[in-house]
N, C-alpha and C positions, 0 to 999 in steps of 0.2 A: 553272466550277461550284464554288462555294465549299463548299456543304454536301454531305454524303454521302447518296445516295438508294439505295434497294434495289429490285431487280427480281427477281421470282420466275421462275426458269427451270424449265420443266416437262421435267425429265429426271432420270434416275438415273445417267447416264453421267458419272462423275467426271472423265474426260478433257475432256469438253465444258465442264463447269463450270469446270475449271481454266483452260481457254483463254479462256472468257468473262470470268472474273475478271481474268486477266492483261491482256486487251484493254481492259477498261472501268475498271480501277482508276485509271489516270491521270486519268480524267475525273470522279472522285468518285462512281462508281457501283459498288455492291456487288451481287454475285450470290448468291442463295440457291437451293438445290435445292427444288423444289416437286413433290409427287406427289399430284395430286387424287384424291379418293375420291368415287365409284368411278373406277377407272383408265380413262383415255381409250382408246377403241378407235380404231386408226388405219385410215382408209379406204384402199382400193387405187386408185391413180391413176398415170398415167404422167407427171403434172405435179407437180413439187415444190411449186409455189405452191398448188395445189388441196389437197394434203395438209396443208400448213402452215396454210392458212386454216381448214380443218375442225378441226384440232387446237386452234387458237387460239380458235375460237368455243366449243368444248367446255370448254377450260381457263378461259376468262373467265366462263362461266356457272356453273362449279363453284367459283369463288374468292370469298372474302369479304375484300376488300382493306382494310387499315387505312390510316390517314392517313400512316403511315411508309413505305408501299409505293408506289413509282412506277407499277408495272405488272406484267403477266404476259408472259412471253416463251416462245415455242416455236420449234423449229427442225426443218427437214427437210433432209437433205443426202444426197448420193449420190456414188458413184465411177463415172465414165463412161468406158468404153473405146471409142475410135474404131473399132477393128476389129470390134466387135460392135454398131455403130450406137448406142452409148450405154449398152448393157447392161453392168453390172447396174443402174445408175441408182437409181431409187426402190426397187429390190429389193436394194440393197447389203447391208443388214443380214442379210437371209435368206441371200444367197449367202455372206457372211462366216461365218455360223453353220454352213452346210452344206458348202460346198467349202473355205472357208478361203482364206487368201492363197496357200498352197502350191498349191491347186487352180487358182487364177487363173493362177499362173505356169506350171503344166503346160499349161493351155489355150492359152497364148501361145507355147509352145515352137516355134521354127522360124518364127514369124511376124514379119515385118519391122515392121509397123505397131504400135508400142507406145505411141502417143500416148494420153494419158488426161487426165482433169480431175476435180477435186473441185468440186462445186457446192453451194451452200448458200442456203437461203431462211430468213430469220429473221422471225417475225411477233411484233409487240409490241402489247399491248392497253393503251392509256393513255386515261384520261378518257372511257371509253365508245367509243373509236374504235380501229380496227385499222390497223396500218401494217406494210408488208413491205419487207424490204431483202435484196438478193441479192449474193453474192460468188462469184467463180470463180477457181480456180488451175489453170493448165495445166501439163502436164508429161509425163513418160514413165514407163513401168513398168520397173523395174530387172530385171536377169537373175536376181537372187537376193534373198532376204530379208536386209535389212541394218538394224541398229540395234535398240535395245531401248526407246526412248522412244515417246511417243505411244500411239496405239491404232488399231484398225481396219486400214485399208490403208496406214497410214503407213510400215511397213517395206519396201514395194515401190514407193513413189511418189517420184519425183525431180522437184521443181518446176523449170520452165524458168528461173525467175528466180534460182535458187540457184547453188551451186557444185559440183553433182554428187552431193551427199549426199541420202539419202532423208529424209523428214520424221522418221523414227524415229531418225536419226543426229544430229538437231539438238536443242538445248536448246529449251525452250518459248518463250523470248523470241526465239530465232532463227526458229522456225516461224511466230511471229506476224507476221513481216515479210511472209510470202507467203501465209499461210493464207486459204482461202476464207471461213472463219468470221470471221477478223479483219477481212477486207475488208467483209463484211456488217455487222459491228458498227461499223466506222468510218463506214459510210454512215448507220447509226442515230444515232451520236453527232453527225454533222453536222446531221442533221434535228433532233435534240433541242436543240441549241444555238439553232437558229432558233425552234423551238417554244416554248422557255422564254421567249424574248423577245417572243412574240406577245401582244398585248393581250387576246386572247380566251382565252389559256391560264390555268388556275388556278395554274400554276407560274411565271407571268411576273413581271416586276419589280413589287414592291409588294404581292405576294400574301401 
C-alpha cells in the first residue's frame, strides 16, 4: 500500500489508539480518534460481535466521511476467565472500574485454574459495507500486579506465547506480537489487501 489512508477509530481510549497505530502503521494506515455526537450508547449483550455490530451501525450513521477517510472502526473486547465460565467478558470494563485488577486477583486467591484470554472483535465500515475481524490471546492470570505499561488487565495477564512477563511488563512493540487486538487488525489488513485489488472496489487499481 503506497499511499497513507486514514481510519477513524471510535474510542477515547488512548491505549487502544496507540496499539492500533502501531499495528497498522507498517501498512500505510493512520488511525485517528473519533467521538461521534451524540455519544454512542452501548447495548448489553453476551456476544462481542453483537455489541460491535451495533456500535458500528451507529457510528457509520453518525459519520460524514471525506474522500481522505477510508472508513470507520469500532472495537469490542473482553477479558475472559475460565474459572468463571468467561466472566467478566463483555462486562470487563465495568468490572475493571468497580473491582479493579486487585479485586480480580483476590477473587482468584487459592484457585488453581488461572487460565484466561483476551478476545477482540473489530468492526470496520468501508464503502457502505461492514466487516468484522476477531483476535484471541490465551494466557494465565499472574499472582500479583506486574508492570506499568499498557492498560486495563495488562498488569495481571501473562500470554502463553510470551516469556513469562505480563503485557504490562512489555514494550508496545513486544505486546503487538501476541495481542488479541493486533491479531484482529492483521486479519483486517489481509482482507484490505485483497479488497483493494478487487475490480469492484473504489480503491482498486486504476481508481
